[in-house]
N, C-alpha and C positions, 0 to 999 in steps of 0.2 A: 504493500500500500504506500509506504514512504517513497519507494522508487517511482511509483506512478505519479505522485504529487510533484516530485522533482522534475520529471519529464514535462508535466503540465506547466510548471513555472518557467521552464526553459522555452517552451513553445510560446508562452505569453511574451517573453522578451523579443522574440522574432516577429510575432504577429501583431503586436500592439499598434504600430502605425497603420497596418491594413485594417484592423478592427475599427480604428478611429475614423478611417476614410469611408467605411462601408455605409455610414449614415448620410453621405453627401450626394445622394442621387436626387437631382432636382425634380425629376418626374415631370408630369404635365399638369400638376395641380396649382391653382392660384388661390391664396388665402387673403381674406379681407381682415385687416388689422384695425380694431376699434379702440378708442380711448375710453376712459371710465364713464363718459356720458353717452357712449354708444355711437359716437360720430366716427366716420371712417378717417383714419389717419393716413394709411398707405395700403399697398398691396404687395404680397410677397409670392413669387413664383417658386414653389417648392413646399415643403412641409415644415412649418415653424415648430419649435420645441419650447416647452415651459422653461423660462430662464433666459431665453434670447432677449437681446436688447435692441433698441432702435433709437437713433438720434435723428430727428427730423431736420428739414431744411431750415427751420426756425430755431434749431438747437434744443428743442424740447426732448426730454429723455424719458423713455418708457421701458418697461420690462414686460415680456409676454407672460401672461398668467394662464387663465382658463382657455382651453382650445376645444372647439366643437369640430371634429374632423368630418362629420357628416355634412354639415352646412358650410364647411371650410371657412370658419370665422374664428379669429383669435382675439381675445379681449386682453388689453394691456393695462397695467397700472402706471400711473404717472409718477415719475421720479423728480420732477422739477426741471429747471433749465440745466443743461449740461455745461460744465465749466470748461469753455473752450480755451485753448492756448492763446497767449498774447503774442501776436505776430506783427506788431507795429514796427515798421521801419520805413526808410525813405523809398517809397514806391516809384518816385519820379525818375530815378536813375538806376542804372545797373550797378549791382553791388560787386566789389572785387572779391575774388576767391583766391586764397593763398594757394601755392603750388600743390594742388590736390587733383588727383586723377578722378575725373567725374565718370562714373560707370554704373549703369543699371542693366537689368535683364528683363526681357519680355518673352512670354510664351502664351499659348492658348490651350487650356485643358479641353474645352468643348470645341473640337476642331470643326464640327459641322455647322455651328451657329451662323445664321445668315439673316438678311433683312428682306422680308417678303416683298415689299413694294418695289425694291430695286433689284434684288437677286432672283426674284421669281419664286422663291421658296424660303421657308424659315429654317430649312436644314438641307445642307449639301454635303453628301458623304465624303467626297474626295478632298474638297477644299472649300470651306465655308467662307462667307463674306467677312467673317470676323478677322481673317488674316489680312484683308485690305485695311482694316482699322488698325491692327497691330503694326503693320508696315508703315502706315501714314504717321502713327504716333512715333515710331522709330525715327523716321525722317525728320519730324519736328523736333525731337529731342537732340538729334545730331546737329541741327541748326543752332541749338542752344549750347553747343560745345560738349555734349554728353556722349560718351562712348556707350553704345548699346549692344549688348550680347543678346541676340534674338534667335529663337528656335522656331522653325516652321514645322516641327515634328507633328505628325497626325496621331491623335489619341482616340480616334473613333472606335467603338460607338459611344454615343452620349448616354451612358448608363452609370450605375453605381461604381463601376470599376474605372471610370475615366480618370479620377484623381489618383488612383493607384498607378495607372499607366503613365500619367504625366509626372509622377513623383521623380522618376529617374531623370526626366528632362529638367525639372526644377533644381534637383540636387546638383546636376552637372553645371547648370548656369551659376548656382551659388558658389561653386568652387572657383569661378573666375575672379573672385574677390570684389564683387559688385557691392554697391552701397545699399541697393534696394532691388527687389524683384516684384514684378507685376504680372498677374495672370489676367489676360484680356478676355472679356466676355460681353455678351449682350443679355438683357433681361428677357423674361418670358411672359410678362403680363400683357394682355391683349389691348390695353388702352394706351395708344401711342401718345396721347395728350399729356399723360403723366410725366413724360420726358421732354416735352417740347419747351424750348426756351430761346432767348435771344441774348447774344453777347455782342456789345458794340454794334448793335443794329443788324447783326448777322443771325440767320436762323440756324440754331444748333440743337443738339440733344444734350440732356443732362447726363451726369455720370453718377452712378451709385457706387459707394465703397462698401465692400463686403469683407468682414473680418471673422475668422474662426475663433471660438472661445475654448476649444478643447485641446490646448497645447501649452507648453511652458512659456511661449512667447506671447500669449494672448493679450496681456496688458500692454506690452510694448507695441504690438501690432495695432491695438485699439488707439493708443496715443499717437501713433504715426498717422493713422487714418484721420484722427481729429485735427492733427496739424495740417494735413493736406486740405481738409475742408476749410479750416480757418484761413489759410492762405488764399484758397479759391474765393472765399466769401469777400476777402479784401480786394482781390484783383478783378474778379469776374463774378459778381453776385448772380446766383441762379445757375451757375455751371455745375456745381456739385449738388446733386439731388438730396442725398441723405447718407447715413451710415447704418448698415444692418450688421449686428453682431450675432452670428448664428452658431448653433452647435456643430462641431466638426473642426477640422484643422485646415482644410484647403491648402495643404502643404506649407502653411505658414509657420510650422514648427521649425522649418529649415533656416529661417532668418527672422530677426527681430523687426526688420523693416520690410515686410511683405504684405501686400494688399491686393485683393481681387477688385478689378475695375469693370463695372458694367456700363457700356456705352449704349444708351438707348435700349429699345426693345425690338423684338422681331417684327413689329408693325411700323417701326420707324423708317424714314427715308434715309438710306445709307449716306447720301450726299450731306445731309445735315449731321449725321454721326461723324463723318470725316472732317467736317468743318470744326467740330469740337476738339479735335486732337491737338491742333496748334495751341489752343488756349490751355489745354490740360498739360501739354508738354512744358509750357512756361510755369504753370503752377508746380509741377513736380520738380523742375529745375530749381525754382525759388525755395521750395520746401527743403530740398536736400542741400542746396549750396548757396542759399541767399543770405546767410548770416542772420538768421532769425534772432531777435533780441527779446528781452523780457522773460516772462515766466516760461515761455515755450522753449527757449534755447539757452538762456543765460549767456548770450553773446556767441553761441555756437550754432552752426548749421545742423540739420538733422543728420547729415553724413558724418560730421565730427562726433556726434553723440552716439552713433551706432557702435555698440560694443558686442552685439550678439550675432554677427554675420556667420560665424562658425559654430555658434553654440548648439544649434540644432543638429548639425552633422556630428559634432563631438558627443552629444547626448546619445545619438543613435549608435555611434561606435562603442560607447560605454555599455549600452544595453547588449550589443552583440558580444562583447568580451565576457560580460557576466553570464549571458545565455550559454556560451560555449562551456564555461566552467561548470554551470549547473548541470548541463547535459552530460559532461564527463563524469561528474560525481554520481549522477543517476545511473549511468552505464556501468561504472566500476564498483560503486558502493564503498569505495575506500578513498578517504581524503587525500592520502599521499599519492596514490596512483592517479587520482583525478587531477591533482596539481601538475604532475608530470605530463599528463595528456594535454592539459590546458596550455602549458608552456610550449609543447611541441606544436600544437595547433596554432597558437598565436605567432610563433616563429614562421610557420608556413604561410599564414595569412599576410604577414608583413614582408614576406620574401627575404627573411633573415635580417632586415634592417633593424628590427627591435628584438632584443633578447639573444642575438647571436645565432649562428647556424648550428644545426645538429652535427655531431662529430662524424656521422656516416655520410655527410654530403661533400 
């Protein structure tokens, strides 16, 4: 019995990330989120969970409470106004950045996502319209002087396993030493008017920020999203729609500065979506490298404050090492033998870089 429990614990170490991702299937459901007075606050494409949080465009803060899955209605409790970061700085002029390599990463978990009015369908298996959005955002960021590591890897189909498949892509991008990583999506609510907006007289779509709350970086991810929204509200009011903090990881456990960006919805005109990318690129550049002052940054940019870029990868590596030892212990039933097996396995995994090479090699 003891041996079975040890094997079970070892399996958990390996499967934890996959288990956390299994709940992130968006599906085709759209829930109506109501405030305590019964008024509609927003809509959410997917299945909300009790404990999810929502920060509206007006910065009102809510937490999801009672959920009626049959009617697809979620009732939220009001938490008051969310305390947004202070991002007051001289907006009139470009702010200097000290010799810092500006680098971010972009990828698309839901490779099929498209824009029905422009692409002809809401889902295109081989290459969805969402790639056009990601590539336009990439070009706009590069105009801002930001190096962009971009992956056009396809993670189809759009199911519960999509985030598991895109995890390898996200991890590979994180290893490039980027300051932030963004997963590019579009929303699935049927009402395009929810995302319609204007910036400087130009028709654009709004951008929703989505954060996962089931990982060790959840609070940092949330604060990063709040900072992006605060900067956008200063530069281009109405560009960022809101922030949804949902159950799951969305691969954001890999970096402290990782956010999912939803550009419009499947009913949006893609031309308006593309128009929003230049404004969003400026917002992301300013958030990461603009020398944010006050409570938000204490004189440091978001990139300078980023201390967890490798934290997620290190955490997973630690879980792997522990898992190998537990498995060896379960298999041998002897601590000394298990330690010897663990050392040998660790040396093999590191190619002899750590722990030396075995004598017989």
